[in-house]
C-alpha positions in Angstrom: 19.6 -1.5 -52.8 18.8 0.5 -49.7 21.4 3.5 -49.7 21.0 3.7 -45.8 22.4 0.1 -45.3 25.6 0.8 -47.7 28.3 1.7 -45.5 30.4 5.1 -46.6 33.4 4.5 -48.4 36.7 5.3 -46.4 38.9 7.7 -48.5 41.4 8.2 -46.0 44.8 7.1 -46.7 46.1 7.3 -43.1 44.5 6.4 -39.7 43.6 9.2 -37.4 44.5 9.8 -33.9 41.7 11.3 -32.2 44.0 14.2 -30.1 42.8 17.1 -28.1 45.5 19.3 -28.0 46.2 23.2 -28.0 47.4 24.7 -31.3 48.3 27.9 -33.1 48.1 29.3 -36.3 50.0 31.2 -38.6 48.9 32.0 -41.9 49.3 35.3 -44.6 48.4 38.2 -43.0 48.8 36.9 -39.5 51.5 38.5 -37.2 53.1 35.9 -34.9 51.1 32.5 -33.8 48.0 33.0 -32.4 46.6 30.0 -29.8 43.3 30.0 -31.6 42.0 26.4 -31.0 42.7 22.5 -30.5 43.0 19.8 -32.3 40.0 17.3 -33.2 42.4 14.6 -34.9 45.5 14.1 -36.8 47.0 11.7 -39.7 50.1 11.7 -41.3 48.8 13.7 -44.1 46.2 16.1 -42.2 45.1 17.9 -39.0 41.6 18.9 -38.3 41.5 22.0 -36.2 38.5 23.2 -34.1 38.7 27.0 -33.8 38.1 28.7 -30.4 34.7 30.1 -30.3 35.7 33.7 -29.8 37.8 33.7 -32.8 36.5 36.6 -35.3 35.5 35.6 -38.8 38.4 37.4 -40.2 40.7 35.0 -38.2 39.6 32.0 -40.1 41.8 31.0 -42.6 40.5 30.9 -46.5 40.1 27.1 -48.6 43.7 26.8 -50.2 45.5 29.2 -47.9 49.0 27.9 -46.8 49.1 27.6 -43.1 51.5 26.7 -40.1 49.6 24.7 -37.3 52.1 24.3 -34.3 50.4 21.6 -31.9 51.4 21.7 -28.4 52.8 18.5 -27.1 52.8 17.2 -23.8 56.6 17.4 -24.0 58.3 20.5 -24.0 58.2 20.8 -27.7 55.7 21.5 -30.5 54.6 19.9 -33.7 54.9 22.3 -36.4 52.8 21.1 -39.3 52.8 22.9 -42.9 49.9 22.6 -45.1 47.2 23.9 -46.7 43.7 24.5 -45.9 41.4 21.8 -47.8 38.1 22.4 -46.0 36.7 25.0 -43.6 33.3 24.6 -41.7 31.8 27.4 -40.1 28.3 27.1 -38.1 26.2 29.6 -36.0 26.3 27.0 -33.3 29.5 25.6 -33.6 33.2 26.9 -33.4 34.4 26.7 -36.9 36.4 23.7 -38.3 39.6 24.0 -40.5 41.2 20.8 -42.4 44.6 21.0 -43.5 46.2 18.6 -45.5 50.2 18.6 -44.2 52.9 18.9 -46.8 55.5 18.8 -44.1 55.9 18.1 -40.1 58.9 19.2 -37.7 59.4 19.3 -34.2 60.1 22.5 -32.8 61.8 23.7 -29.2 58.9 25.4 -26.7 59.6 29.1 -27.0 62.2 29.0 -29.8 60.2 27.6 -32.8 62.9 26.2 -34.5 62.9 22.9 -35.8 64.8 20.2 -34.1 63.7 17.3 -35.8 61.9 17.1 -39.1 59.7 14.1 -39.1 59.8 11.9 -42.3 58.4 8.6 -40.9 54.5 8.3 -39.4 55.7 6.1 -36.7 58.1 8.9 -35.3 55.0 11.3 -35.0 53.0 8.4 -33.3 55.9 7.6 -31.3 56.0 11.1 -29.7 52.0 11.7 -29.2 51.3 8.4 -27.8 
């Protein structure tokens, strides 16, 4: 069988939404949230973030690191995702890509950063984002 004709196996458990939203990261050693990138896509259990090109190599989180990602929504809220870095892709020609496995999501009021709603279901998230 020709491997070029075989479709890759889909291993994702949840569909991804292609969203381009500004986001900030907070991890160990970081002082305060830093607006450092934009989302590429998001699902119930993961988010892919493209870091800004000017991010220094020291700002790129390490594999396995715990991280908070605040995603700026079109409303007056943030979607805070708490999770762990599961993939880091760096290249000399592109901005670094960080894949975060989400363990918890919650909505936070803008400029307050305290949770107002803990998102329990993926349809809650999709409703706000769409």
